[in-house]
C-alpha positions in Angstrom: 5.0 9.4 4.8 6.2 9.6 1.2 7.5 6.4 -0.4 8.5 5.4 -3.9 6.1 2.6 -5.1 7.0 1.2 -8.5 9.2 4.3 -9.0 6.5 6.8 -8.3 6.4 8.9 -5.1 3.3 8.3 -3.2 2.0 9.3 0.2 1.1 6.3 2.4 -0.6 6.1 5.7 1.2 5.0 8.9 -0.4 3.3 12.0 1.2 2.1 15.2 0.2 -1.5 15.9 -0.9 -1.9 19.5 -1.3 -4.9 21.7 0.8 -7.4 19.9 3.5 -9.4 21.7 7.1 -8.6 20.9 8.5 -5.4 19.7 6.1 -2.6 18.7 5.5 -2.3 15.0 4.5 0.4 12.5 2.4 -0.4 9.5 2.5 1.6 6.2 -0.6 1.0 4.1 -2.3 2.0 1.0 -4.8 0.7 -1.6 -4.6 -0.7 -5.1 -7.9 -0.3 -7.1 -8.0 -1.4 -10.7 -4.4 -0.6 -11.4 -4.2 2.6 -9.4 -2.5 3.2 -6.0 -4.0 5.6 -3.4 -3.7 6.0 0.3 -6.9 8.0 0.5 -9.8 5.7 1.5 -12.4 8.0 0.0 -10.6 8.1 -3.3 -10.2 4.3 -3.2 -14.0 3.9 -2.7 -14.7 6.3 -5.6 -12.4 4.2 -7.9 -14.4 1.1 -6.9 -17.7 2.9 -7.5 -16.5 4.1 -10.9 -15.6 0.5 -11.8 -18.9 -0.8 -10.7 -20.9 1.9 -12.5 -19.1 1.4 -15.8 -18.8 -2.4 -15.5 -15.1 -1.8 -15.5 -12.3 -3.4 -13.5 -13.4 -3.8 -9.8 -10.2 -5.6 -8.6 -8.8 -4.2 -5.3 -6.3 -4.8 -2.6 -5.2 -3.3 0.6 -1.4 -3.4 1.0 0.3 -3.2 4.3 4.0 -3.5 5.2 5.1 -3.5 8.9 8.5 -2.7 10.4 9.7 -2.5 14.0 8.9 0.8 15.5 11.7 3.2 16.3 11.9 6.9 17.3 13.8 7.6 14.1 11.3 8.3 11.3 14.2 8.1 8.7 15.0 4.6 9.8 11.4 3.5 9.4 11.2 5.1 6.0 14.4 3.5 4.9 13.3 0.0 6.0 10.0 0.4 4.2 11.7 1.7 1.1 14.2 -1.1 1.0 11.3 -3.6 0.9 9.5 -1.7 -1.9 12.8 -1.4 -3.9 13.1 -5.2 -3.6 9.5 -5.7 -4.8 9.5 -4.0 -8.2 6.4 -4.0 -10.4 3.9 -4.3 -7.6 1.2 -2.9 -9.9 2.0 -5.6 -12.5 1.9 -8.3 -9.9 -1.4 -7.2 -8.5 -2.9 -6.9 -12.0 -1.9 -10.5 -12.9 -3.2 -11.8 -9.5 -6.6 -10.1 -10.1 -6.8 -11.5 -13.6 -6.1 -15.0 -12.3 -9.1 -15.0 -10.0 
């Protein structure tokens, strides 16, 4: 699913969450590696390796947002995008968080 993260369109991965009590949920997730977002786990690992080999920034995070599952993909996308729109500057926040460690 394509979402705008910090104003930039990006493909994110979706997973149905199974086995939890209450309504079924869908999780959208992606990675933040040294100031870059990606939803590709191989690319994320390559970013980490590059940081380690160059003694560069090795900070990383997995980001996941969940919403109640519905048969309407547009409603799921709209709910996720509303959250992201209310959370501007995610990259800046994660960068500050990494530097504070």
